[in-house]
Every structure is written in C-alpha cells, then in structure tokens.
N, C-alpha and C positions, 0 to 999 in steps of 0.2 A: 493355891498350890498348883492346880491344874493350869491355870494361865501361865504360870512360870514354866511348867513342863512344855507347854505348847510353844511358847516364845523360845525356849531352849532348843526344842526340836527344829524350829524354823531357822534359828541362827546357825545350828550345826549343819543343817541342810544347805544353807547359804555358803558356809565354809566349804563344804563339799563342792558345791556348784563352781566356786572359784577355783578350787584346786583342780577339779576336772577339766575346766576350761584351759587352765594353764598346762596341764598334762597333754591335753589334745594340741594345743599350740606348740608344745615342744616336740610332738611327734611330726611336725612338719605340715600338719593340716592347716589350710588357710581357714581362719575362723573370724568372723566379724561378730561384734557384740550384737545380740538379738535386740529387736525393738522391744522396749519395755511396755508390756500390755497394761492397761488399766482394767478396772472391774468389768467395764462394758466388753472388753476384748476377750474375756475368759468366760466361756459357757459353763453352765451348771455341770454338764457331763464332764468337761475337761477338769473342772475343779474337783470333782469326785475322783477322777483318775489320779489327780495330784495328791489329794489327801490319802488315797489308798497307798500310793507310793511312799508317802511319808510315814505312814504307820508301819509299812513293811520294811522300811530301811531302819526304823528305830532300833530294832534288836541287833542289826549289824553294827550300828553305831555304839551301842552298849557293849557289845563284845569287843569291838575295837578299843574302847576306852579300858575295859578290864585287861586286855592283852598288853596294852601300853603300860598300864599301872604295874602289871606283873613283871614286865621287861625292866622297868625302871627299879622296882624293888630288888630284882636280881643283881643290879649294879649298885645296890645299897645307896640309893638317892632318894630322899623324901620326894613325893610326887609334887608337892607345891614348889620345892626348890627346883625340880626338873622343869616345871612350867616357867619358872623365872628365868632359868638358864636358857631355854629355848627362845623365849621372847627377847632376851638380851642378845642372843647370837644372831637373831633376824633383825633387830632394830639397833643400829649404831648409837642412837641417842640414849636408849636404855642401857646399852652395854656400858656406858660411862658411869652409870649409877649403880650397877651391880658388879661386885667383885666375883670374878670366876677363877678358881684355883686351877693349877695345872692338872691335878687329879680329877677334878670335875670335868674339865675340858676333855681328858682322855676317856672318862666314862661316857660322856656324850658321843664322842667319836665311835666308841665301841657299840653303842646303841643305834646309831644312825642307820646302818644297813638293814637291821632287823625292823626298825621303825618304818623305813621305806617299804619293805616287803609287806608289812602288815597293812599299810595304808593302800598299797596298790592292790592287794587282795580285796580289801573292803571296797575300793572304788569300783573294781570289776563287778562285785556283787551288787552294788548300788546301781550301777549302769544297767545291769541285767534287770533289776526290779523296775527301773524307769521304763525301759523298753517293754517289759512284760506287761506293763499297765497301759500300753498304747501311746506313751509319750516318747519323745526323743530328748536327749540330753539338753539340746539348745532351747527347746520349749520349756522343759523343766526349769532351766536356769532363768529363762525370761519370766516365767510366772513367779519364781522366787524373788526376783528383783522387783518385779511389779508389785508384789505384796509389801515389800519393804518401802516402796515409794508411794503407793496409793492406798490411803487409809480405808477406803471402801473395800478394796480387794482383801486387805489384811483382815477386816472384820468378817468378811465372808469366809476366809480361810479358817479363822479362829472358831467361827460357829460350826463349820463343817468338821474341824478336827475334834471339837468338843463332842459333837454328835457321834462321830466315829469311835471315840474313846469311851462313850457311854457315860 
C-alpha cells in the first residue's frame, strides 16, 4: 500500500511538473526542456530536498482533490463520470467512445473557471514549496523526469520517500 502511495505521489507530482511547465510556457517565458538527470547526477542532498518537497506538497494535492470533488458534487456529477468527461474533452479519440450530454457539457463549462482557479492556487503553493526547499521548478521537473526514466534514481527516490514517511 505504501508503494502505491509513493508511486501515486510521484505521478501526481509529474502531472504538476508538466502543467507548471505548460503554464510557464504560456506566460511567454522561453523554456527549454531540462537535461534529464540520472542517479549519478542527483546528489543525496538534492534528493533529500526533492523528497522534502514531495512530502510538503502532498497535503496541497490532497486538498486540491477534495476541493475538486466538492466542486463536482455541487454540479451533481459523479466524480468518476467527471473524470471520464474531462478525459474525453481533452482526447478526441476518447470523445468518440464517450457520450456527453448537453447538460453534462454545460455543467463542465460551469465548473471550468473554478477548476482553473483551484489549480492555479495549488500550483502557486507548490512552486513556493519547491523554492522554499532550495530547488527551482526546472530542476524539480528534471529530477522527476529522471526518476521516471532512470530505474536507479527511482529506487533511491522510493527508499528516501519510505524513510521520510516512516
């Protein structure tokens, strides 16, 4: 169960990293994809900062999910259905497989501004945590991508997360 929680946290963090990169790109900043580090490129000190950041952003992620679920419930949409609708609206191939009613489309449109506001607030808090822990967003993203591609770095990260979560 702990392993699932760790992987879930890492995947959510990866999702954030992608959305933060997109948001920064949208703001007109020139951003190149960072070099993806291997385990040898990430010091123990840097890994500790990274793990501390992940553990500090987890409550932000949990709060965001609870806020999104509450928002969806207010529009009287089952959360699972909401997830299906969002994926279908973002993926044209999936949209062909899922029937979206006009009422559902309207509810999603009503939710969108509030969802964006919640996500922006959470991203600001996450960026603050990253910087407070001595990393910058680009390095955080690079380490996250490195952990996804380098098995040794992923193993170090899992071990450090397990130790931090006791």
